[in-house]
KOLFIKE-250269 format. One record per residue (C-alpha): residue number from 1; residue in one letter; x, y, z negated. Coordinates in pm, whole numbers, always signed. Each point is the difference from the previous one (the first is absolute). Last residue first. Layout:
<recs>
{NUM, 'A', {X, Y, Z}}
...
</recs>
This chain:
<recs>
{143, 'S', {-1789, -4020, -643}}
{142, 'A', {-36, -229, +295}}
{141, 'K', {-31, +141, +351}}
{140, 'G', {-210, -169, +267}}
{139, 'P', {-288, +241, -16}}
{138, 'K', {+91, +341, -129}}
{137, 'L', {-64, +48, -366}}
{136, 'T', {-218, +285, -122}}
{135, 'S', {+64, +65, -366}}
{134, 'K', {-313, +6, -206}}
{133, 'R', {-55, +316, -192}}
{132, 'V', {-77, -56, -365}}
{131, 'G', {-287, +146, -193}}
{130, 'V', {-123, +325, -146}}
{129, 'V', {+38, +293, +235}}
{128, 'K', {+36, +329, -179}}
{127, 'G', {-268, +250, -100}}
{126, 'A', {-1, -111, -361}}
{125, 'R', {+268, -263, -52}}
{124, 'G', {-31, -38, -376}}
{123, 'T', {-21, -375, +15}}
{122, 'C', {+214, -279, +151}}
{121, 'R', {+352, +70, -119}}
{120, 'T', {-92, +287, -226}}
{119, 'R', {+6, -161, -343}}
{118, 'Q', {-141, +208, -281}}
{117, 'G', {+237, +191, -225}}
{116, 'R', {-224, +288, -101}}
{115, 'V', {+59, +247, +281}}
{114, 'K', {-109, -171, +321}}
{113, 'L', {+117, +195, +304}}
{112, 'N', {-122, +328, +150}}
{111, 'L', {+361, +121, +54}}
{110, 'S', {-55, +308, -218}}
{109, 'H', {-163, -209, -272}}
{108, 'R', {+289, -250, -1}}
{107, 'T', {+248, +287, -33}}
{106, 'G', {-198, +152, -283}}
{105, 'R', {-20, -334, -180}}
{104, 'W', {+376, -45, +25}}
{103, 'S', {+62, +352, -120}}
{102, 'Q', {+80, +275, +246}}
{101, 'L', {-65, +272, -260}}
{100, 'I', {-200, +188, +265}}
{99, 'R', {-197, -312, +91}}
{98, 'E', {-70, -73, -367}}
{97, 'L', {-125, +356, -44}}
{96, 'D', {-228, -38, +304}}
{95, 'I', {-148, -319, -147}}
{94, 'D', {-65, +170, -333}}
{93, 'Q', {-155, +302, +172}}
{92, 'K', {-236, -225, +198}}
{91, 'K', {-110, -178, -319}}
{90, 'A', {-62, +332, -176}}
{89, 'V', {-205, +132, +294}}
{88, 'I', {-221, -311, +17}}
{87, 'L', {-54, -4, -377}}
{86, 'D', {-90, +369, -9}}
{85, 'T', {-242, -59, +290}}
{84, 'E', {-214, -257, -190}}
{83, 'I', {+111, -62, -359}}
{82, 'N', {+311, +61, -206}}
{81, 'H', {+72, -125, -352}}
{80, 'S', {+269, +149, -217}}
{79, 'N', {+300, -102, -210}}
{78, 'K', {+274, +257, -39}}
{77, 'G', {+355, +20, +137}}
{76, 'T', {-87, +320, +184}}
{75, 'Q', {+165, -43, +341}}
{74, 'M', {+52, -378, +9}}
{73, 'D', {-333, -84, -164}}
{72, 'K', {+39, -228, -300}}
{71, 'R', {-313, -206, +65}}
{70, 'R', {-215, +114, +291}}
{69, 'N', {-271, -268, +53}}
{68, 'L', {-135, -9, -355}}
{67, 'N', {-152, -306, -171}}
{66, 'F', {+333, -113, -150}}
{65, 'E', {+35, +345, -158}}
{64, 'P', {-283, -46, -245}}
{63, 'Y', {-307, +213, +73}}
{62, 'K', {-114, +336, -135}}
{61, 'E', {+282, +241, +85}}
{60, 'G', {+68, -93, +363}}
{59, 'M', {-371, -51, +70}}
{58, 'N', {-93, +359, -71}}
{57, 'K', {-175, +79, +330}}
{56, 'I', {-144, -351, +38}}
{55, 'N', {-138, +5, -353}}
{54, 'E', {-157, +340, +56}}
{53, 'E', {-172, -132, +313}}
{52, 'I', {-127, -310, -183}}
{51, 'S', {-131, +218, -288}}
{50, 'N', {-178, +224, +251}}
{49, 'I', {-168, -302, +159}}
{48, 'Q', {-111, -127, -341}}
{47, 'E', {-141, +340, -95}}
{46, 'D', {-182, +30, +333}}
{45, 'T', {-175, -329, -65}}
{44, 'L', {+92, -319, +185}}
{43, 'M', {-262, -174, +217}}
{42, 'G', {+164, +90, +332}}
{41, 'M', {+317, -186, -95}}
{40, 'R', {-191, -323, -57}}
{39, 'L', {+11, -146, -348}}
{38, 'N', {+160, -342, -58}}
{37, 'K', {+318, +151, -147}}
{36, 'D', {-190, +148, -294}}
{35, 'I', {+179, +320, -100}}
{34, 'G', {+190, +12, -329}}
{33, 'L', {+262, +245, +121}}
{32, 'S', {+286, -241, -80}}
{31, 'K', {-178, -287, +178}}
{30, 'V', {-67, +205, +315}}
{29, 'M', {+363, +116, +14}}
{28, 'Y', {+149, -346, -54}}
{27, 'H', {-224, -151, +268}}
{26, 'A', {+93, +281, +244}}
{25, 'L', {+370, -47, -83}}
{24, 'N', {-25, -372, +75}}
{23, 'N', {-184, +52, +330}}
{22, 'G', {+234, +265, +130}}
{21, 'I', {-10, +376, -25}}
{20, 'G', {+253, +176, +222}}
{19, 'K', {-226, +36, +302}}
{18, 'V', {-360, +16, -124}}
{17, 'N', {-185, -316, +106}}
{16, 'S', {+86, -150, -341}}
{15, 'L', {-235, +247, -164}}
{14, 'S', {-295, -117, +209}}
{13, 'Q', {+73, -366, -66}}
{12, 'V', {+26, +59, -375}}
{11, 'V', {-322, +201, -15}}
{10, 'K', {-211, -246, +197}}
{9, 'K', {-85, +92, +358}}
{8, 'T', {-315, +183, +113}}
{7, 'G', {+127, +347, -90}}
{6, 'S', {+289, -19, +246}}
{5, 'V', {+292, +224, -84}}
{4, 'D', {+72, +341, +146}}
{3, 'R', {+361, +106, -41}}
{2, 'G', {+146, +338, -86}}
{1, 'M', {+44, -78, -369}}
</recs>
């Protein structure tokens, strides 16, 4: 799928190194294919590797929708699962659409602020000075 995985790692760890496939989805995939999760990726047969690749290509049809990362896509309205560069591009397009619509999340994204309701009083100050400036009092004057 355009990504080289390590042959020395176990199957689940190697699959979870692919962007868009997490640990839970890798476990679910290995279990549904009937592959031993304790095998190393380099020890799999060509048939097993091909079955993993086919599973990744057709993930939107084979797995329940709670395992997918693109549920009810805004353009198509269908459930799908993106990996690697497709996932990066889709996420960027979603953020750009929110900016164009001038939604709350889009505005927060464009201002480089926290989007999901976190507090910003003491965190989220990337590139800015964190701390308080002390006022310089002249000797003899009370504040």
